[in-house]
PyMOL commands that place a pseudoatom at each C-alpha (Angstrom):
pseudoatom trace, name=CA, resn=MET, resi=1, chain=A, elem=C, hetatm=0, pos=[11.287, 21.565, 12.594]
pseudoatom trace, name=CA, resn=SER, resi=2, chain=A, elem=C, hetatm=0, pos=[13.625, 18.595, 12.644]
pseudoatom trace, name=CA, resn=HIS, resi=3, chain=A, elem=C, hetatm=0, pos=[15.299, 17.207, 9.551]
pseudoatom trace, name=CA, resn=HIS, resi=4, chain=A, elem=C, hetatm=0, pos=[14.239, 13.779, 8.355]
pseudoatom trace, name=CA, resn=THR, resi=5, chain=A, elem=C, hetatm=0, pos=[15.680, 11.338, 5.879]
pseudoatom trace, name=CA, resn=TYR, resi=6, chain=A, elem=C, hetatm=0, pos=[13.096, 9.115, 4.229]
pseudoatom trace, name=CA, resn=LYS, resi=7, chain=A, elem=C, hetatm=0, pos=[13.339, 5.733, 2.592]
pseudoatom trace, name=CA, resn=LEU, resi=8, chain=A, elem=C, hetatm=0, pos=[10.806, 4.497, 0.023]
pseudoatom trace, name=CA, resn=ILE, resi=9, chain=A, elem=C, hetatm=0, pos=[9.506, 0.973, -0.398]
pseudoatom trace, name=CA, resn=GLU, resi=10, chain=A, elem=C, hetatm=0, pos=[7.026, -0.376, -2.920]
pseudoatom trace, name=CA, resn=LEU, resi=11, chain=A, elem=C, hetatm=0, pos=[4.140, -2.594, -1.833]
pseudoatom trace, name=CA, resn=THR, resi=12, chain=A, elem=C, hetatm=0, pos=[1.193, -4.261, -3.533]
pseudoatom trace, name=CA, resn=GLY, resi=13, chain=A, elem=C, hetatm=0, pos=[-1.877, -5.044, -1.463]
pseudoatom trace, name=CA, resn=SER, resi=14, chain=A, elem=C, hetatm=0, pos=[-4.884, -7.077, -2.553]
pseudoatom trace, name=CA, resn=SER, resi=15, chain=A, elem=C, hetatm=0, pos=[-8.475, -7.534, -1.486]
pseudoatom trace, name=CA, resn=PRO, resi=16, chain=A, elem=C, hetatm=0, pos=[-11.769, -8.792, -2.890]
pseudoatom trace, name=CA, resn=GLU, resi=17, chain=A, elem=C, hetatm=0, pos=[-13.490, -5.982, -0.926]
pseudoatom trace, name=CA, resn=GLY, resi=18, chain=A, elem=C, hetatm=0, pos=[-12.104, -2.883, -2.667]
pseudoatom trace, name=CA, resn=MET, resi=19, chain=A, elem=C, hetatm=0, pos=[-9.205, -0.523, -3.256]
pseudoatom trace, name=CA, resn=GLN, resi=20, chain=A, elem=C, hetatm=0, pos=[-9.151, 0.960, 0.230]
pseudoatom trace, name=CA, resn=GLN, resi=21, chain=A, elem=C, hetatm=0, pos=[-9.015, -2.477, 1.842]
pseudoatom trace, name=CA, resn=ALA, resi=22, chain=A, elem=C, hetatm=0, pos=[-6.170, -3.482, -0.510]
pseudoatom trace, name=CA, resn=ILE, resi=23, chain=A, elem=C, hetatm=0, pos=[-4.231, -0.375, 0.587]
pseudoatom trace, name=CA, resn=GLU, resi=24, chain=A, elem=C, hetatm=0, pos=[-4.936, -1.025, 4.263]
pseudoatom trace, name=CA, resn=ASN, resi=25, chain=A, elem=C, hetatm=0, pos=[-3.906, -4.698, 3.915]
pseudoatom trace, name=CA, resn=ALA, resi=26, chain=A, elem=C, hetatm=0, pos=[-0.547, -3.707, 2.409]
pseudoatom trace, name=CA, resn=ILE, resi=27, chain=A, elem=C, hetatm=0, pos=[0.152, -1.075, 5.064]
pseudoatom trace, name=CA, resn=ALA, resi=28, chain=A, elem=C, hetatm=0, pos=[-0.930, -3.332, 7.931]
pseudoatom trace, name=CA, resn=LYS, resi=29, chain=A, elem=C, hetatm=0, pos=[1.355, -6.149, 6.794]
pseudoatom trace, name=CA, resn=ALA, resi=30, chain=A, elem=C, hetatm=0, pos=[4.318, -3.803, 6.243]
pseudoatom trace, name=CA, resn=SER, resi=31, chain=A, elem=C, hetatm=0, pos=[3.815, -2.216, 9.677]
pseudoatom trace, name=CA, resn=GLU, resi=32, chain=A, elem=C, hetatm=0, pos=[4.698, -5.567, 11.271]
pseudoatom trace, name=CA, resn=THR, resi=33, chain=A, elem=C, hetatm=0, pos=[8.353, -5.007, 10.298]
pseudoatom trace, name=CA, resn=VAL, resi=34, chain=A, elem=C, hetatm=0, pos=[8.661, -1.429, 8.983]
pseudoatom trace, name=CA, resn=HIS, resi=35, chain=A, elem=C, hetatm=0, pos=[8.453, 1.351, 11.550]
pseudoatom trace, name=CA, resn=ASN, resi=36, chain=A, elem=C, hetatm=0, pos=[7.989, 5.109, 11.267]
pseudoatom trace, name=CA, resn=MET, resi=37, chain=A, elem=C, hetatm=0, pos=[5.869, 4.953, 8.103]
pseudoatom trace, name=CA, resn=ARG, resi=38, chain=A, elem=C, hetatm=0, pos=[4.685, 8.493, 7.339]
pseudoatom trace, name=CA, resn=TRP, resi=39, chain=A, elem=C, hetatm=0, pos=[2.937, 8.600, 3.947]
pseudoatom trace, name=CA, resn=PHE, resi=40, chain=A, elem=C, hetatm=0, pos=[1.894, 6.601, 0.907]
pseudoatom trace, name=CA, resn=GLU, resi=41, chain=A, elem=C, hetatm=0, pos=[1.218, 7.241, -2.762]
pseudoatom trace, name=CA, resn=VAL, resi=42, chain=A, elem=C, hetatm=0, pos=[-0.928, 4.976, -4.942]
pseudoatom trace, name=CA, resn=THR, resi=43, chain=A, elem=C, hetatm=0, pos=[1.011, 4.247, -8.123]
pseudoatom trace, name=CA, resn=GLU, resi=44, chain=A, elem=C, hetatm=0, pos=[-1.102, 1.604, -9.834]
pseudoatom trace, name=CA, resn=THR, resi=45, chain=A, elem=C, hetatm=0, pos=[-4.513, -0.019, -9.531]
pseudoatom trace, name=CA, resn=ARG, resi=46, chain=A, elem=C, hetatm=0, pos=[-5.501, -3.320, -11.118]
pseudoatom trace, name=CA, resn=GLY, resi=47, chain=A, elem=C, hetatm=0, pos=[-8.436, -5.648, -10.857]
pseudoatom trace, name=CA, resn=HIS, resi=48, chain=A, elem=C, hetatm=0, pos=[-9.425, -9.201, -11.662]
pseudoatom trace, name=CA, resn=LEU, resi=49, chain=A, elem=C, hetatm=0, pos=[-12.724, -9.794, -13.447]
pseudoatom trace, name=CA, resn=GLU, resi=50, chain=A, elem=C, hetatm=0, pos=[-15.002, -12.801, -13.190]
pseudoatom trace, name=CA, resn=GLN, resi=51, chain=A, elem=C, hetatm=0, pos=[-18.218, -13.068, -15.192]
pseudoatom trace, name=CA, resn=GLY, resi=52, chain=A, elem=C, hetatm=0, pos=[-18.140, -9.384, -16.067]
pseudoatom trace, name=CA, resn=LYS, resi=53, chain=A, elem=C, hetatm=0, pos=[-17.739, -8.174, -12.460]
pseudoatom trace, name=CA, resn=VAL, resi=54, chain=A, elem=C, hetatm=0, pos=[-14.828, -6.999, -10.342]
pseudoatom trace, name=CA, resn=ALA, resi=55, chain=A, elem=C, hetatm=0, pos=[-13.734, -9.963, -8.241]
pseudoatom trace, name=CA, resn=HIS, resi=56, chain=A, elem=C, hetatm=0, pos=[-10.436, -8.773, -6.763]
pseudoatom trace, name=CA, resn=TRP, resi=57, chain=A, elem=C, hetatm=0, pos=[-8.407, -5.558, -6.424]
pseudoatom trace, name=CA, resn=GLN, resi=58, chain=A, elem=C, hetatm=0, pos=[-4.614, -5.058, -6.455]
pseudoatom trace, name=CA, resn=VAL, resi=59, chain=A, elem=C, hetatm=0, pos=[-3.167, -1.680, -5.510]
pseudoatom trace, name=CA, resn=SER, resi=60, chain=A, elem=C, hetatm=0, pos=[0.533, -0.794, -5.741]
pseudoatom trace, name=CA, resn=LEU, resi=61, chain=A, elem=C, hetatm=0, pos=[1.905, 1.894, -3.428]
pseudoatom trace, name=CA, resn=LYS, resi=62, chain=A, elem=C, hetatm=0, pos=[5.059, 3.740, -2.576]
pseudoatom trace, name=CA, resn=VAL, resi=63, chain=A, elem=C, hetatm=0, pos=[5.417, 4.115, 1.182]
pseudoatom trace, name=CA, resn=GLY, resi=64, chain=A, elem=C, hetatm=0, pos=[7.806, 6.579, 2.821]
pseudoatom trace, name=CA, resn=PHE, resi=65, chain=A, elem=C, hetatm=0, pos=[9.226, 6.104, 6.281]
pseudoatom trace, name=CA, resn=THR, resi=66, chain=A, elem=C, hetatm=0, pos=[11.788, 7.945, 8.367]
pseudoatom trace, name=CA, resn=LEU, resi=67, chain=A, elem=C, hetatm=0, pos=[15.101, 6.338, 9.159]
pseudoatom trace, name=CA, resn=ASP, resi=68, chain=A, elem=C, hetatm=0, pos=[16.126, 5.989, 12.801]
for i in range(1, 68): cmd.bond("trace and resi %d" % i, "trace and resi %d" % (i + 1))
show_as sticks, trace
zoom trace
C-alpha cells in the first residue's frame, strides 16, 4: 500500500432537484480544476422554502484529494 497525503477543501453545491444533485453539482464543478479527488463528507444541509415546499437545496461538503 502506498502512502498518500491528502488535502481537504470545502464546497457548497446547490440544486432545485435534491440533495444528491447538489452534491454531484459541487463535485462536477470542482473536478474541472481539482484532480485526484478520493472522498467526500457531507457537513451541512440547508434548503430554501417557497409556499411551504422545498424549492432549493444547498449541501456543504468536505472533499479530500491526494497531492501529486
